[in-house]
C-alpha positions in Angstrom: -8.1 2.4 -41.2 -5.8 3.1 -38.4 -4.9 6.6 -37.2 -1.8 8.2 -38.9 0.2 8.5 -35.7 0.0 7.0 -32.1 2.7 8.6 -29.9 4.0 6.5 -27.1 5.8 8.3 -24.2 8.6 6.3 -22.5 8.3 7.4 -18.8 4.4 7.0 -18.5 4.7 3.6 -20.1 7.5 2.6 -17.6 5.3 3.8 -14.7 2.3 1.9 -16.0 4.5 -1.2 -16.4 5.6 -0.9 -12.8 1.9 -0.8 -11.7 1.1 -3.9 -13.9 4.1 -5.7 -12.3 2.9 -4.8 -8.8 -0.6 -6.1 -9.7 0.9 -9.4 -10.8 -0.4 -9.0 -14.3 3.1 -9.8 -15.6 5.9 -12.1 -14.5 8.7 -9.8 -15.5 9.3 -6.1 -16.1 9.9 -6.7 -19.8 6.6 -8.5 -20.1 4.9 -5.7 -18.2 6.3 -3.1 -20.6 5.0 -5.1 -23.6 1.6 -5.3 -21.9 1.6 -1.6 -21.2 2.4 -0.8 -24.8 -0.2 -3.2 -26.1 -2.9 -1.8 -23.9 -2.0 1.8 -24.7 -2.2 1.2 -28.4 -5.5 -0.6 -28.0 -6.8 2.2 -25.9 -6.0 4.8 -28.6 -7.3 2.7 -31.5 -10.5 2.2 -29.6 -11.0 6.0 -29.4 -10.2 6.3 -33.1 -13.0 3.9 -33.9 -15.5 5.8 -31.7 -15.4 4.1 -28.4 -15.9 6.6 -25.5 -13.6 6.6 -22.5 -16.2 4.7 -20.4 -16.5 1.9 -23.0 -12.7 1.6 -23.3 -12.3 1.3 -19.5 -15.2 -1.1 -19.3 -13.6 -3.5 -21.9 -10.2 -3.1 -20.1 -11.8 -4.0 -16.8 -13.3 -7.3 -18.0 -10.4 -8.3 -20.1 -11.9 -8.0 -23.6 -9.5 -5.4 -24.9 -8.0 -7.5 -27.6 -7.1 -6.7 -31.2 -8.2 -10.1 -32.6 -11.9 -10.6 -33.4 -13.7 -12.6 -30.8 -16.9 -14.6 -30.9 -19.4 -14.4 -28.0 -18.2 -17.8 -26.8 -14.5 -16.9 -26.8 -15.3 -13.6 -25.1 -17.3 -15.5 -22.4 -14.1 -17.5 -21.7 -12.0 -14.4 -21.3 -14.1 -12.7 -18.7 -13.9 -15.3 -15.9 -10.1 -15.5 -16.5 -9.7 -11.7 -16.0 -11.9 -11.7 -12.9 -10.0 -14.6 -11.5 -6.7 -12.6 -11.5 -4.5 -13.2 -8.5 -5.1 -10.8 -5.6 -2.7 -8.0 -4.9 0.2 -9.0 -2.7 0.7 -6.9 0.4 3.6 -4.6 0.9 5.7 -6.3 3.5 7.0 -3.2 5.4 3.5 -1.7 6.0 2.1 -5.2 6.8 4.9 -5.9 9.3 4.3 -2.6 11.2 0.6 -3.2 11.1 1.0 -6.6 12.7 3.3 -5.1 15.4 0.8 -2.4 16.3 -2.1 -4.9 16.4 0.0 -7.2 18.7 0.8 -4.2 21.0 -2.9 -3.3 21.2 -4.0 -6.8 21.9 -1.3 -7.3 24.6 -2.7 -4.3 26.5 -5.9 -6.2 27.0 -4.2 -9.2 28.6 -2.4 -9.6 31.9 1.4 -9.5 31.2 4.5 -7.7 32.7 5.4 -5.8 29.5 2.3 -3.9 28.3 -0.5 -2.7 30.6 -1.5 -0.2 33.2 1.1 -1.4 35.7 3.5 -3.0 33.3 6.9 -2.0 32.0 5.4 -0.1 29.1 2.4 1.6 30.7 -0.7 1.7 28.4 -4.3 2.4 29.2 -7.3 1.4 27.2 -7.1 4.5 25.0 -3.5 3.6 24.1 -4.5 0.0 23.3 -7.3 1.1 21.1 -5.0 3.6 19.4 -2.5 0.8 18.6 -5.2 -1.5 17.3 -6.6 1.2 15.0 -3.2 2.1 13.7 -2.4 -1.6 13.1 -5.5 -2.3 11.2 -5.1 0.8 9.1 -1.6 -0.2 8.1 -2.7 -3.8 7.3 -5.4 -2.5 5.0 -3.0 0.1 3.5 -0.5 -2.8 2.8 -3.0 -4.1 0.1 -3.3 -0.8 -1.7 -0.9 0.7 -4.3 2.6 1.6 -3.1 2.0 5.3 -3.0 -1.1 4.9 -0.8 0.6 2.4 1.5 3.7 4.7 1.8 1.5 7.7 2.6 -0.4 5.9 5.3 2.8 4.5 6.8 4.3 7.9 7.0 1.2 9.5 8.4 0.9 6.9 11.2 4.6 7.0 11.9 4.5 10.8 12.2 1.5 10.6 14.5 3.3 8.2 16.9 6.5 10.3 16.8 4.4 13.3 17.9 2.6 11.3 20.6 5.9 10.0 21.9 7.5 13.5 22.0 4.5 15.0 23.7 4.5 12.2 26.3 8.2 12.7 27.1 7.7 16.4 27.6 4.4 16.4 29.5 4.1 13.0 31.3 6.1 11.9 34.3 8.5 9.0 33.7 6.7 7.1 36.5 3.4 7.4 34.7 0.5 9.7 34.1 -2.2 10.8 31.7 -1.1 12.0 28.2 -3.2 15.1 27.4 -5.7 13.8 29.9 -6.7 10.9 27.7 -4.3 8.0 27.7 -2.3 6.6 30.6 1.5 6.2 29.8 4.9 6.4 31.3 8.4 7.2 30.1 9.0 3.7 28.7 5.8 3.7 26.6 6.6 7.2 25.3 10.0 6.0 24.1 8.3 2.9 22.6 5.9 5.1 20.6 8.6 7.4 19.5 10.9 4.6 18.3 8.1 2.7 16.5 6.8 5.9 14.9 10.3 6.8 13.6 10.8 3.2 12.3 7.4 3.3 10.5 8.0 6.7 9.1 11.5 6.1 7.7 10.9 2.4 7.1 8.5 3.3 4.3 11.6 4.4 2.3 12.7 0.7 2.2 9.7 -0.2 0.0 10.1 2.9 -2.2 13.8 2.1 -2.8 12.9 -1.5 -3.7 10.4 -0.3 -6.3 12.9 2.2 -7.8 15.5 -0.6 -8.0 12.9 -2.8 -9.9 12.2 0.1 -12.2 15.9 0.7 -12.8 16.6 -3.0 -13.5 13.7 -3.0 -15.9 15.0 0.0 -17.8 18.5 -1.6 -18.0 17.0 -4.8 -19.4 
């Protein structure tokens, strides 16, 4: 016997569908909405028949949350398929800025006229390591959920905006130590300021894209 009523709420289902689409568990927004509805109903029916929250999530994780009755052999075929799901695709904006920061950091450890201690954009070892850490953090964040990726991109962007502003106010244009830690000059301060601003406000590009996908899905 099924429960008398299962209430489905539109906005949470649309948000869940968006996450399913980003995780590449559906090929279209319409398919993602149908999957979100099916999983929500299964979830509630599972609770109705006595499955605790942990058991429901465990079956969802291994891909055995199906309404049809399954034999042990058919269930064994489902599990590898669920675990073989395509990996999450990176968010291009965060990944792009991550690669840029990594390249800047690596360039500082090579002899070149653009980035280095006596180069156009003066950068000491501390600056190079800072760029590398920021780059790797953004690359890792690019493979997380959009909200996490957006938060990391804004955090790192704001940090380099701050570093650039402090450098312009306290370090000579010809070069000097920033806060007694990192060697920089006016050009590198402006570079950090511009890159930080682009990273901070560039995160809105990915957010707008997700909203457009969501809006198109609702219109469909």
